[in-house]
C-alpha positions in Angstrom: 0.0 0.0 0.0 1.3 3.4 -0.8 1.3 5.8 2.1 -0.7 8.9 1.9 -3.2 10.0 4.4 -6.3 11.0 2.5 -8.3 11.8 5.6 -8.0 15.5 4.8 -9.4 15.0 1.3 -13.0 15.8 2.0 -11.9 18.8 -0.1 -12.7 16.8 -3.1 -15.7 19.0 -3.3 -14.7 22.3 -4.7 -15.9 25.7 -3.4 -19.2 25.5 -5.2 -20.0 21.9 -4.2 -19.2 20.3 -7.5 -17.7 16.8 -7.4 -14.0 16.6 -8.4 -12.6 13.3 -9.7 -9.4 11.8 -8.4 -7.7 12.6 -11.6 -8.7 16.3 -11.4 -7.6 16.5 -7.8 -4.5 14.4 -8.5 -4.7 12.9 -4.9 -4.5 9.2 -5.6 -1.8 9.2 -8.3 1.2 6.9 -7.8 3.0 6.6 -11.1 5.5 4.1 -9.6 2.6 1.8 -8.7 1.3 1.4 -12.3 0.0 -2.1 -12.8 0.1 -3.0 -9.1 -3.1 -3.9 -7.1 -4.9 -1.0 -5.5 -6.3 -1.0 -2.0 -7.7 2.1 -0.4 -5.6 3.4 2.5 -8.6 4.3 4.6 -12.3 4.9 4.4 -12.0 8.3 2.9 -9.9 7.1 -0.1 -12.3 4.1 -0.4 -15.3 6.3 -0.6 -13.6 8.5 -3.2 -12.8 5.4 -5.3 -16.4 4.0 -4.9 -17.9 7.3 -5.8 -15.9 7.4 -9.0 -16.4 3.7 -9.9 -18.7 1.5 -7.9 -21.6 3.9 -7.5 -21.7 4.6 -11.2 -21.1 1.1 -12.5 -23.7 -1.1 -14.3 -22.5 -4.1 -12.3 -23.5 -2.6 -9.0 -27.0 -1.1 -9.5 -29.2 -1.4 -6.4 -32.3 -0.2 -8.2 -31.9 -3.2 -10.6 -30.9 -5.5 -7.7 -27.4 -6.0 -9.1 -24.6 -6.4 -6.6 -21.0 -6.5 -7.7 -18.9 -9.0 -5.8 -15.7 -7.1 -6.3 -16.6 -4.5 -3.6 -17.5 -7.3 -1.2 -14.2 -9.2 -1.9 -12.2 -6.0 -1.5 -13.7 -5.4 1.9 -13.3 -9.0 3.1 -9.7 -9.6 2.0 -6.3 -8.1 2.4 -4.5 -7.0 -0.7 -2.0 -9.9 -0.3 -4.8 -12.5 -0.3 -5.4 -14.5 -3.5 -9.1 -13.6 -3.2 -8.5 -9.9 -3.3 -10.0 -8.5 -6.5 -7.6 -8.4 -9.5 -9.8 -5.7 -11.0 -8.7 -3.0 -8.6 -5.3 -1.8 -9.9 -3.3 1.3 -10.7 -3.6 2.2 -14.3 -0.6 3.0 -16.6 -0.5 6.5 -15.2 -0.7 5.4 -11.6 -4.4 6.2 -10.9 -6.5 3.6 -9.1 -9.1 2.0 -11.4 -11.5 -0.9 -11.6 -10.9 -2.8 -14.8 -14.5 -4.2 -14.8 -16.0 -0.7 -14.5 -18.7 0.2 -17.1 -20.6 3.4 -16.5 -24.3 3.2 -15.8 
């Protein structure tokens, strides 16, 4: 896991209350981690990630009663465990992504 305390990044809302993505804020970028598994450092970074991916994904749509197992597996397992989702990785630029993500 790459050490950055994201607890102070409730500032991902700009001054007018508009949502800023992780790429715009550049808070979760680790170029040296490209291709490695991603695991949120804390609940704040996890919420930022889920807001950008899970909550917008066709595979996790509560109104359609679809529940993605990736999020559950990520919460149940450590990053070193073989069951930890292979879909949560740092992309080629070092930003965390879910490779299964498809926008709803």
